[in-house]
N, CA, C and O atoms as CSV, one atom per row, in Angstrom:
chain,resi,resn,atom,element,x,y,z
A,1,MET,N,N,-119.899,-195.122,114.674
A,1,MET,CA,C,-119.880,-196.087,115.713
A,1,MET,C,C,-118.843,-195.853,116.293
A,1,MET,O,O,-117.966,-195.400,115.557
A,2,ALA,N,N,-118.497,-196.020,117.660
A,2,ALA,CA,C,-117.454,-196.592,118.129
A,2,ALA,C,C,-116.574,-197.453,117.531
A,2,ALA,O,O,-117.120,-198.237,116.755
A,3,GLU,N,N,-115.202,-197.576,117.659
A,3,GLU,CA,C,-114.438,-198.731,117.490
A,3,GLU,C,C,-114.260,-199.491,118.441
A,3,GLU,O,O,-114.140,-198.914,119.522
A,4,LYS,N,N,-114.171,-201.023,118.460
A,4,LYS,CA,C,-114.128,-202.014,119.396
A,4,LYS,C,C,-112.842,-202.118,119.506
A,4,LYS,O,O,-112.166,-201.761,118.541
A,5,ARG,N,N,-112.206,-202.611,120.661
A,5,ARG,CA,C,-110.506,-202.953,120.810
A,5,ARG,C,C,-110.516,-203.909,121.937
A,5,ARG,O,O,-111.269,-203.947,122.910
A,6,LYS,N,N,-109.511,-204.687,121.603
A,6,LYS,CA,C,-109.722,-205.752,122.434
A,6,LYS,C,C,-108.431,-205.301,123.717
A,6,LYS,O,O,-107.243,-205.044,123.523
A,7,ILE,N,N,-109.205,-205.334,125.023
A,7,ILE,CA,C,-108.458,-204.894,125.970
A,7,ILE,C,C,-107.360,-205.922,126.790
A,7,ILE,O,O,-107.722,-206.962,127.340
A,8,ASP,N,N,-106.212,-205.521,126.770
A,8,ASP,CA,C,-104.915,-206.450,127.078
A,8,ASP,C,C,-104.827,-206.139,128.753
A,8,ASP,O,O,-104.216,-205.156,129.172
A,9,LEU,N,N,-105.409,-206.952,129.512
A,9,LEU,CA,C,-105.249,-206.622,130.930
A,9,LEU,C,C,-103.996,-206.794,131.515
A,9,LEU,O,O,-103.878,-206.785,132.740
A,10,LYS,N,N,-102.793,-206.992,130.564
A,10,LYS,CA,C,-101.567,-207.325,131.225
A,10,LYS,C,C,-100.525,-205.858,131.136
A,10,LYS,O,O,-99.537,-205.551,131.802
A,11,GLU,N,N,-101.188,-205.192,130.088
A,11,GLU,CA,C,-100.951,-203.702,129.938
A,11,GLU,C,C,-101.810,-202.580,128.840
A,11,GLU,O,O,-101.934,-202.808,127.637
A,12,GLY,N,N,-102.225,-201.638,129.375
A,12,GLY,CA,C,-103.008,-200.822,128.407
A,12,GLY,C,C,-103.268,-199.366,129.199
A,12,GLY,O,O,-102.905,-198.973,130.308
A,13,THR,N,N,-104.060,-198.737,128.128
A,13,THR,CA,C,-104.827,-197.424,129.010
A,13,THR,C,C,-106.243,-197.570,128.462
A,13,THR,O,O,-106.556,-197.987,127.347
A,14,LEU,N,N,-107.061,-197.146,129.465
A,14,LEU,CA,C,-108.470,-196.688,129.458
A,14,LEU,C,C,-108.489,-195.345,129.563
A,14,LEU,O,O,-107.973,-194.944,130.606
A,15,ILE,N,N,-109.060,-194.200,128.576
A,15,ILE,CA,C,-109.380,-193.040,128.678
A,15,ILE,C,C,-111.240,-193.079,128.534
A,15,ILE,O,O,-111.756,-193.547,127.519
A,16,LEU,N,N,-112.060,-192.542,129.652
A,16,LEU,CA,C,-113.165,-192.359,129.447
A,16,LEU,C,C,-113.545,-190.939,129.606
A,16,LEU,O,O,-112.899,-190.142,130.286
A,17,LYS,N,N,-114.633,-190.656,128.943
A,17,LYS,CA,C,-114.878,-188.885,128.748
A,17,LYS,C,C,-116.251,-189.317,129.458
A,17,LYS,O,O,-117.157,-190.046,129.057
A,18,PRO,N,N,-116.072,-188.571,130.716
A,18,PRO,CA,C,-117.271,-188.983,131.548
A,18,PRO,C,C,-118.759,-188.149,131.656
A,18,PRO,O,O,-119.554,-188.353,132.573
A,19,ARG,N,N,-118.989,-187.168,130.544
A,19,ARG,CA,C,-119.624,-186.308,130.695
A,19,ARG,C,C,-121.440,-186.912,130.742
A,19,ARG,O,O,-122.293,-186.143,131.186
A,20,ASP,N,N,-121.728,-187.938,130.377
A,20,ASP,CA,C,-122.703,-188.177,130.178
A,20,ASP,C,C,-122.999,-189.351,131.834
A,20,ASP,O,O,-124.141,-189.718,132.111
A,21,PHE,N,N,-121.879,-189.722,132.638
A,21,PHE,CA,C,-122.034,-190.571,133.734
A,21,PHE,C,C,-121.558,-189.867,134.878
A,21,PHE,O,O,-121.958,-190.352,135.936
A,22,TRP,N,N,-120.838,-188.887,134.979
A,22,TRP,CA,C,-120.369,-188.398,136.463
A,22,TRP,C,C,-121.135,-188.320,137.371
A,22,TRP,O,O,-120.874,-188.704,138.510
A,23,ARG,N,N,-122.263,-187.782,136.994
A,23,ARG,CA,C,-123.267,-187.164,138.349
A,23,ARG,C,C,-123.470,-188.525,139.228
A,23,ARG,O,O,-123.515,-188.596,140.456
A,24,ARG,N,N,-123.584,-189.607,138.263
A,24,ARG,CA,C,-123.924,-190.902,138.463
A,24,ARG,C,C,-123.444,-191.505,139.544
A,24,ARG,O,O,-122.231,-191.296,139.524
A,25,ARG,N,N,-123.791,-192.298,140.713
A,25,ARG,CA,C,-122.848,-193.289,141.546
A,25,ARG,C,C,-123.113,-194.666,140.920
A,25,ARG,O,O,-124.159,-195.045,140.394
A,26,GLY,N,N,-121.867,-195.398,141.090
A,26,GLY,CA,C,-121.420,-196.826,140.890
A,26,GLY,C,C,-120.746,-196.750,139.575
A,26,GLY,O,O,-120.173,-195.731,139.187
A,27,THR,N,N,-120.837,-198.000,138.803
A,27,THR,CA,C,-119.966,-198.696,137.984
A,27,THR,C,C,-120.046,-197.763,136.535
A,27,THR,O,O,-120.985,-197.777,135.739
A,28,LEU,N,N,-118.885,-197.016,136.440
A,28,LEU,CA,C,-118.699,-196.173,135.264
A,28,LEU,C,C,-117.986,-196.863,134.036
A,28,LEU,O,O,-117.648,-196.348,132.970
A,29,PHE,N,N,-117.833,-198.309,134.515
A,29,PHE,CA,C,-116.777,-199.213,133.292
A,29,PHE,C,C,-116.502,-200.471,134.208
A,29,PHE,O,O,-115.999,-200.555,135.328
A,30,ASN,N,N,-117.065,-201.524,133.245
A,30,ASN,CA,C,-116.633,-202.639,134.111
A,30,ASN,C,C,-116.271,-203.683,132.501
A,30,ASN,O,O,-116.891,-203.515,131.451
A,31,THR,N,N,-115.329,-204.550,132.666
A,31,THR,CA,C,-115.257,-205.383,131.615
A,31,THR,C,C,-114.746,-206.396,132.200
A,31,THR,O,O,-114.036,-206.219,133.190
A,32,LYS,N,N,-115.061,-207.968,131.594
A,32,LYS,CA,C,-114.801,-208.848,132.484
A,32,LYS,C,C,-114.476,-209.761,131.265
A,32,LYS,O,O,-115.277,-209.952,130.349
A,33,LEU,N,N,-112.918,-210.448,131.349
A,33,LEU,CA,C,-112.268,-211.471,130.036
A,33,LEU,C,C,-111.743,-212.783,131.085
A,33,LEU,O,O,-111.696,-212.523,132.288
A,34,LYS,N,N,-111.562,-213.434,130.870
A,34,LYS,CA,C,-111.407,-214.893,131.253
A,34,LYS,C,C,-110.332,-214.812,132.169
A,34,LYS,O,O,-110.327,-215.424,133.237
A,35,GLU,N,N,-109.266,-213.948,131.715
A,35,GLU,CA,C,-107.865,-213.522,132.661
A,35,GLU,C,C,-108.240,-212.997,133.817
A,35,GLU,O,O,-107.739,-213.269,134.908
A,36,GLY,N,N,-109.404,-211.998,133.546
A,36,GLY,CA,C,-109.169,-211.109,134.876
A,36,GLY,C,C,-110.608,-210.186,134.429
A,36,GLY,O,O,-111.532,-210.669,133.775
A,37,LYS,N,N,-110.560,-208.682,134.969
A,37,LYS,CA,C,-111.661,-207.888,134.913
A,37,LYS,C,C,-111.011,-206.634,135.373
A,37,LYS,O,O,-110.353,-206.634,136.414
A,38,LEU,N,N,-111.181,-205.423,134.556
A,38,LEU,CA,C,-111.010,-203.839,134.911
A,38,LEU,C,C,-112.623,-203.141,135.472
A,38,LEU,O,O,-113.627,-203.057,134.765
A,39,VAL,N,N,-112.542,-202.851,136.422
A,39,VAL,CA,C,-113.979,-201.907,136.839
A,39,VAL,C,C,-113.652,-200.288,137.404
A,39,VAL,O,O,-112.880,-199.692,138.156
A,40,LEU,N,N,-114.140,-200.182,137.017
A,40,LEU,CA,C,-114.000,-198.446,137.669
A,40,LEU,C,C,-115.598,-197.548,138.094
A,40,LEU,O,O,-116.526,-197.223,137.355
A,41,LYS,N,N,-115.420,-197.368,139.445
A,41,LYS,CA,C,-116.376,-197.113,140.328
A,41,LYS,C,C,-116.346,-195.733,140.709
A,41,LYS,O,O,-115.307,-195.115,140.945
A,42,LYS,N,N,-117.796,-195.141,140.780
A,42,LYS,CA,C,-117.527,-194.006,141.790
A,42,LYS,C,C,-118.490,-194.447,142.686
A,42,LYS,O,O,-119.620,-194.865,142.433
A,43,GLU,N,N,-117.789,-194.279,144.047
A,43,GLU,CA,C,-118.273,-194.557,145.397
A,43,GLU,C,C,-118.199,-192.921,146.139
A,43,GLU,O,O,-117.095,-192.384,146.231
A,44,GLY,N,N,-119.048,-192.433,146.481
A,44,GLY,CA,C,-119.644,-191.295,147.068
A,44,GLY,C,C,-118.317,-190.064,146.165
A,44,GLY,O,O,-118.416,-189.634,145.016
A,45,GLY,N,N,-117.274,-189.800,147.095
A,45,GLY,CA,C,-116.453,-188.874,146.485
A,45,GLY,C,C,-115.578,-189.391,146.066
A,45,GLY,O,O,-114.645,-188.624,145.826
A,46,LYS,N,N,-115.282,-191.156,145.674
A,46,LYS,CA,C,-113.859,-191.009,145.342
A,46,LYS,C,C,-114.426,-192.065,144.049
A,46,LYS,O,O,-115.580,-192.437,143.834
A,47,LEU,N,N,-113.152,-192.389,143.290
A,47,LEU,CA,C,-112.974,-193.317,142.119
A,47,LEU,C,C,-112.122,-194.469,142.776
A,47,LEU,O,O,-111.015,-194.336,143.298
A,48,ALA,N,N,-112.842,-195.600,142.649
A,48,ALA,CA,C,-111.890,-197.108,142.687
A,48,ALA,C,C,-111.959,-197.757,141.526
A,48,ALA,O,O,-112.938,-198.051,140.840
A,49,PHE,N,N,-110.783,-197.956,141.370
A,49,PHE,CA,C,-110.659,-198.701,140.104
A,49,PHE,C,C,-109.792,-200.178,140.531
A,49,PHE,O,O,-108.808,-200.207,141.270
A,50,ILE,N,N,-110.363,-201.240,139.936
A,50,ILE,CA,C,-110.193,-202.731,140.229
A,50,ILE,C,C,-109.377,-203.336,139.106
A,50,ILE,O,O,-110.126,-203.647,138.180
A,51,HIS,N,N,-108.422,-203.544,138.921
A,51,HIS,CA,C,-107.633,-204.423,138.327
A,51,HIS,C,C,-107.084,-205.835,138.794
A,51,HIS,O,O,-106.186,-206.084,139.598
A,52,GLU,N,N,-107.956,-206.755,137.992
A,52,GLU,CA,C,-107.844,-207.918,138.624
A,52,GLU,C,C,-106.918,-209.290,136.942
A,52,GLU,O,O,-107.348,-209.526,135.814
A,53,ILE,N,N,-106.103,-209.611,137.400
A,53,ILE,CA,C,-105.755,-210.504,136.356
A,53,ILE,C,C,-105.055,-212.067,137.160
A,53,ILE,O,O,-104.201,-212.104,138.046
A,54,TYR,N,N,-105.751,-213.225,136.497
A,54,TYR,CA,C,-105.404,-214.596,136.975
A,54,TYR,C,C,-105.748,-214.727,138.864
A,54,TYR,O,O,-105.135,-215.443,139.656
A,55,ASN,N,N,-106.790,-213.880,139.136
A,55,ASN,CA,C,-107.339,-214.065,140.452
A,55,ASN,C,C,-106.860,-213.228,141.589
A,55,ASN,O,O,-107.150,-213.305,142.783
A,56,THR,N,N,-106.013,-212.359,140.918
A,56,THR,CA,C,-104.845,-211.905,142.104
A,56,THR,C,C,-105.171,-209.637,141.331
A,56,THR,O,O,-104.760,-208.903,140.433
A,57,PRO,N,N,-106.156,-209.596,142.549
A,57,PRO,CA,C,-106.845,-207.984,142.683
A,57,PRO,C,C,-105.798,-206.889,142.922
A,57,PRO,O,O,-104.813,-207.223,143.582
A,58,THR,N,N,-105.860,-205.871,142.562
A,58,THR,CA,C,-105.498,-204.622,143.015
A,58,THR,C,C,-106.602,-203.592,142.807
A,58,THR,O,O,-107.276,-203.458,141.786
A,59,ARG,N,N,-106.701,-202.711,144.205
A,59,ARG,CA,C,-107.862,-202.158,144.051
A,59,ARG,C,C,-107.152,-200.787,144.477
A,59,ARG,O,O,-106.319,-200.828,145.382
A,60,ILE,N,N,-107.504,-199.395,143.756
A,60,ILE,CA,C,-106.707,-198.137,143.766
A,60,ILE,C,C,-107.996,-197.293,143.871
A,60,ILE,O,O,-108.920,-197.434,143.070
A,61,GLU,N,N,-108.024,-196.326,144.991
A,61,GLU,CA,C,-108.973,-195.543,145.367
A,61,GLU,C,C,-108.360,-194.012,145.297
A,61,GLU,O,O,-107.202,-193.819,145.670
A,62,VAL,N,N,-109.179,-192.927,144.803
A,62,VAL,CA,C,-108.647,-191.482,144.813
A,62,VAL,C,C,-110.205,-190.798,145.290
A,62,VAL,O,O,-111.336,-191.052,144.878
A,63,ASP,N,N,-109.736,-189.866,146.298
A,63,ASP,CA,C,-110.664,-188.879,146.601
A,63,ASP,C,C,-110.906,-188.042,145.357
A,63,ASP,O,O,-109.858,-187.588,144.898
A,64,VAL,N,N,-111.853,-187.760,144.781
A,64,VAL,CA,C,-112.475,-186.907,144.059
A,64,VAL,C,C,-113.972,-185.927,144.191
A,64,VAL,O,O,-114.765,-185.454,143.377
A,65,SER,N,N,-113.860,-185.931,145.469
A,65,SER,CA,C,-115.172,-185.256,146.127
A,65,SER,C,C,-115.054,-183.334,145.944
A,65,SER,O,O,-115.920,-182.492,146.184
A,66,ASP,N,N,-113.776,-183.174,145.487
A,66,ASP,CA,C,-113.401,-181.439,144.926
A,66,ASP,C,C,-113.562,-181.496,143.783
A,66,ASP,O,O,-113.544,-180.313,143.443
A,67,LEU,N,N,-113.734,-182.167,142.798
A,67,LEU,CA,C,-113.932,-181.787,141.858
A,67,LEU,C,C,-115.478,-181.694,141.590
A,67,LEU,O,O,-116.257,-182.424,142.204
A,68,GLU,N,N,-116.028,-180.509,140.382
A,68,GLU,CA,C,-116.898,-180.316,139.867
A,68,GLU,C,C,-117.398,-181.073,138.811
A,68,GLU,O,O,-116.464,-181.523,138.148
A,69,PHE,N,N,-118.717,-181.466,138.293
A,69,PHE,CA,C,-118.939,-182.178,137.176
A,69,PHE,C,C,-118.204,-181.151,136.087
A,69,PHE,O,O,-117.172,-181.492,135.509
A,70,GLU,N,N,-118.687,-180.175,135.921
A,70,GLU,CA,C,-117.593,-179.420,134.682
A,70,GLU,C,C,-116.337,-179.083,134.433
A,70,GLU,O,O,-115.750,-178.303,133.683
A,71,GLU,N,N,-116.044,-179.934,135.322
A,71,GLU,CA,C,-114.316,-179.512,135.502
A,71,GLU,C,C,-113.866,-181.337,135.171
A,71,GLU,O,O,-112.698,-181.626,134.912
A,72,VAL,N,N,-114.643,-182.097,135.215
A,72,VAL,CA,C,-113.942,-183.594,134.843
A,72,VAL,C,C,-114.448,-183.794,132.976
A,72,VAL,O,O,-115.599,-184.012,132.599
A,73,GLU,N,N,-113.239,-183.645,132.084
A,73,GLU,CA,C,-113.097,-183.653,131.003
A,73,GLU,C,C,-113.151,-185.230,130.607
A,73,GLU,O,O,-113.989,-185.952,130.066
A,74,GLU,N,N,-111.872,-185.407,131.132
A,74,GLU,CA,C,-111.473,-186.895,130.686
A,74,GLU,C,C,-110.768,-188.052,132.129
A,74,GLU,O,O,-109.974,-187.529,132.910
A,75,ILE,N,N,-111.070,-189.227,132.283
A,75,ILE,CA,C,-110.682,-190.057,132.915
A,75,ILE,C,C,-109.495,-191.163,132.330
A,75,ILE,O,O,-109.809,-192.031,131.516
A,76,ALA,N,N,-108.342,-191.041,132.761
A,76,ALA,CA,C,-107.517,-192.212,131.991
A,76,ALA,C,C,-106.463,-193.244,133.241
A,76,ALA,O,O,-105.936,-192.779,134.252
A,77,ILE,N,N,-106.416,-194.231,132.924
A,77,ILE,CA,C,-106.123,-195.151,133.814
A,77,ILE,C,C,-105.409,-195.932,132.868
A,77,ILE,O,O,-105.950,-196.570,131.965
A,78,THR,N,N,-103.983,-195.867,133.121
A,78,THR,CA,C,-102.869,-196.710,133.063
A,78,THR,C,C,-102.342,-198.286,133.802
A,78,THR,O,O,-102.302,-198.380,135.028
A,79,TRP,N,N,-102.065,-199.138,133.150
A,79,TRP,CA,C,-101.737,-200.190,133.854
A,79,TRP,C,C,-100.406,-200.925,133.142
A,79,TRP,O,O,-100.244,-200.733,131.937
A,80,SER,N,N,-99.440,-201.775,133.885
A,80,SER,CA,C,-98.407,-202.567,133.599
A,80,SER,C,C,-98.420,-203.552,134.222
A,80,SER,O,O,-98.611,-203.312,135.414
A,81,VAL,N,N,-98.250,-205.097,133.887
A,81,VAL,CA,C,-97.959,-205.730,135.511
A,81,VAL,C,C,-96.556,-205.993,134.870
A,81,VAL,O,O,-95.899,-206.869,135.433
A,82,PHE,N,N,-96.006,-205.401,133.823
A,82,PHE,CA,C,-94.392,-205.547,133.680
A,82,PHE,C,C,-93.681,-204.855,134.711
A,82,PHE,O,O,-92.834,-205.316,135.476
A,83,SER,N,N,-94.202,-203.509,134.622
A,83,SER,CA,C,-93.699,-202.127,135.434
A,83,SER,C,C,-94.395,-202.491,136.694
A,83,SER,O,O,-93.751,-202.320,137.729
A,84,ARG,N,N,-95.523,-202.933,136.779
A,84,ARG,CA,C,-96.101,-203.298,138.347
A,84,ARG,C,C,-96.702,-202.393,139.059
A,84,ARG,O,O,-96.771,-202.309,140.285
A,85,LYS,N,N,-97.453,-201.223,137.663
A,85,LYS,CA,C,-97.635,-199.772,138.205
A,85,LYS,C,C,-98.916,-199.372,137.550
A,85,LYS,O,O,-99.126,-199.841,136.431
A,86,CYS,N,N,-99.755,-198.620,138.052
A,86,CYS,CA,C,-101.268,-198.242,137.878
A,86,CYS,C,C,-101.227,-197.080,137.986
A,86,CYS,O,O,-100.468,-196.747,138.897
A,87,CYS,N,N,-101.863,-195.969,137.295
A,87,CYS,CA,C,-102.047,-194.881,137.614
A,87,CYS,C,C,-103.578,-194.340,136.902
A,87,CYS,O,O,-104.180,-194.752,135.910
A,88,LEU,N,N,-103.914,-193.170,137.945
A,88,LEU,CA,C,-105.077,-192.971,137.353
A,88,LEU,C,C,-104.824,-191.191,137.143
A,88,LEU,O,O,-104.032,-190.557,137.841
A,89,TYR,N,N,-105.575,-190.650,136.168
A,89,TYR,CA,C,-105.401,-189.408,135.628
A,89,TYR,C,C,-106.790,-188.989,135.874
A,89,TYR,O,O,-107.574,-189.887,136.181
A,90,VAL,N,N,-107.354,-187.459,135.771
A,90,VAL,CA,C,-107.956,-186.721,135.673
A,90,VAL,C,C,-107.722,-185.575,135.076
A,90,VAL,O,O,-107.048,-184.719,135.649
A,91,ASN,N,N,-108.170,-185.399,133.993
A,91,ASN,CA,C,-107.867,-184.202,133.107
A,91,ASN,C,C,-106.225,-184.040,132.877
A,91,ASN,O,O,-105.584,-183.014,133.104
A,92,GLY,N,N,-105.796,-185.073,132.463
A,92,GLY,CA,C,-104.492,-185.012,132.333
A,92,GLY,C,C,-103.376,-185.140,133.802
A,92,GLY,O,O,-102.180,-185.417,133.889
A,93,GLU,N,N,-104.063,-184.913,134.476
A,93,GLU,CA,C,-102.901,-184.569,135.632
A,93,GLU,C,C,-103.489,-186.093,136.656
A,93,GLU,O,O,-104.597,-186.579,136.883
A,94,LYS,N,N,-102.062,-186.444,137.060
A,94,LYS,CA,C,-101.804,-187.716,137.787
A,94,LYS,C,C,-102.254,-187.786,139.057
A,94,LYS,O,O,-101.328,-187.359,139.747
A,95,LEU,N,N,-103.208,-188.102,139.789
A,95,LEU,CA,C,-104.055,-188.054,140.683
A,95,LEU,C,C,-103.639,-189.456,141.552
A,95,LEU,O,O,-104.656,-189.660,142.214
A,96,ILE,N,N,-102.977,-190.182,141.780
A,96,ILE,CA,C,-102.389,-191.404,142.018
A,96,ILE,C,C,-101.698,-192.293,140.881
A,96,ILE,O,O,-101.875,-192.355,139.664
A,97,GLU,N,N,-100.464,-193.244,142.148
A,97,GLU,CA,C,-99.830,-194.239,140.845
A,97,GLU,C,C,-99.731,-195.252,142.138
A,97,GLU,O,O,-99.715,-194.980,143.338
A,98,ALA,N,N,-99.685,-196.172,141.644
A,98,ALA,CA,C,-99.859,-197.636,142.485
A,98,ALA,C,C,-99.322,-198.836,142.063
A,98,ALA,O,O,-99.329,-199.157,140.874
A,99,GLU,N,N,-98.680,-199.791,143.274
A,99,GLU,CA,C,-98.223,-200.770,142.574
A,99,GLU,C,C,-98.969,-202.255,142.576
A,99,GLU,O,O,-99.187,-202.903,143.600
A,100,LEU,N,N,-99.263,-202.601,141.438
A,100,LEU,CA,C,-99.911,-203.818,140.948
A,100,LEU,C,C,-99.516,-205.049,142.133
A,100,LEU,O,O,-98.352,-205.302,142.445
A,101,ASN,N,N,-100.526,-205.634,142.623
A,101,ASN,CA,C,-99.881,-206.800,143.497
A,101,ASN,C,C,-99.989,-207.981,143.253
A,101,ASN,O,O,-100.983,-208.664,143.501
A,102,TYR,N,N,-98.409,-208.552,142.453
A,102,TYR,CA,C,-98.188,-209.513,141.897
A,102,TYR,C,C,-96.953,-210.008,142.527
A,102,TYR,O,O,-96.124,-209.274,143.065
A,103,SER,N,N,-96.862,-211.448,142.423
A,103,SER,CA,C,-95.433,-211.485,142.788
A,103,SER,C,C,-94.584,-211.223,141.823
A,103,SER,O,O,-94.904,-210.957,140.664
A,104,GLU,N,N,-93.009,-211.315,142.442
A,104,GLU,CA,C,-92.045,-211.069,141.779
A,104,GLU,C,C,-92.056,-212.164,140.468
A,104,GLU,O,O,-92.062,-211.599,139.374
A,105,ASN,N,N,-92.059,-212.969,140.450
A,105,ASN,CA,C,-92.064,-213.936,139.105
A,105,ASN,C,C,-93.686,-213.960,138.274
A,105,ASN,O,O,-94.672,-214.679,138.437
A,106,LEU,N,N,-93.420,-212.916,137.423
A,106,LEU,CA,C,-94.539,-212.818,136.279
A,106,LEU,C,C,-94.635,-213.889,135.287
A,106,LEU,O,O,-95.697,-214.014,134.676
A,107,SER,N,N,-93.422,-214.865,134.996
A,107,SER,CA,C,-93.827,-215.884,134.325
A,107,SER,C,C,-95.358,-216.395,133.812
A,107,SER,O,O,-95.660,-216.585,132.634
A,108,TYR,N,N,-95.998,-216.522,134.648
A,108,TYR,CA,C,-97.370,-216.963,134.687
A,108,TYR,C,C,-98.543,-216.159,133.931
A,108,TYR,O,O,-99.660,-216.539,133.581
A,109,ILE,N,N,-97.750,-214.633,133.774
A,109,ILE,CA,C,-98.761,-213.774,133.200
A,109,ILE,C,C,-98.527,-213.765,131.717
A,109,ILE,O,O,-99.427,-213.775,130.878
A,110,ALA,N,N,-97.084,-213.741,131.440
A,110,ALA,CA,C,-96.757,-213.204,130.066
A,110,ALA,C,C,-96.977,-214.594,129.323
A,110,ALA,O,O,-96.819,-214.675,128.105
């Protein structure tokens, strides 16, 4: 049985092995906590990642239409409200780095 871990919306890494669901369209990962949510969706030829904390969402999208099912071994997403960065990787290659949408004052998050 897989080990359950608590998700930290402030900082963390999510790694998915998409073999079972890559061909599907729709939500690949979705978790909602009282502080916010993390969602990974496949929308046509794009992957969309939504990181929301305390009602402040960030959405990043990356075109993956040129990737074949057999090529995708792993999808990884990293985020940190402290560095204000979010990155999306496929097979260890960084496809996009984005800035999280938070104010200069992070004291309400800490």
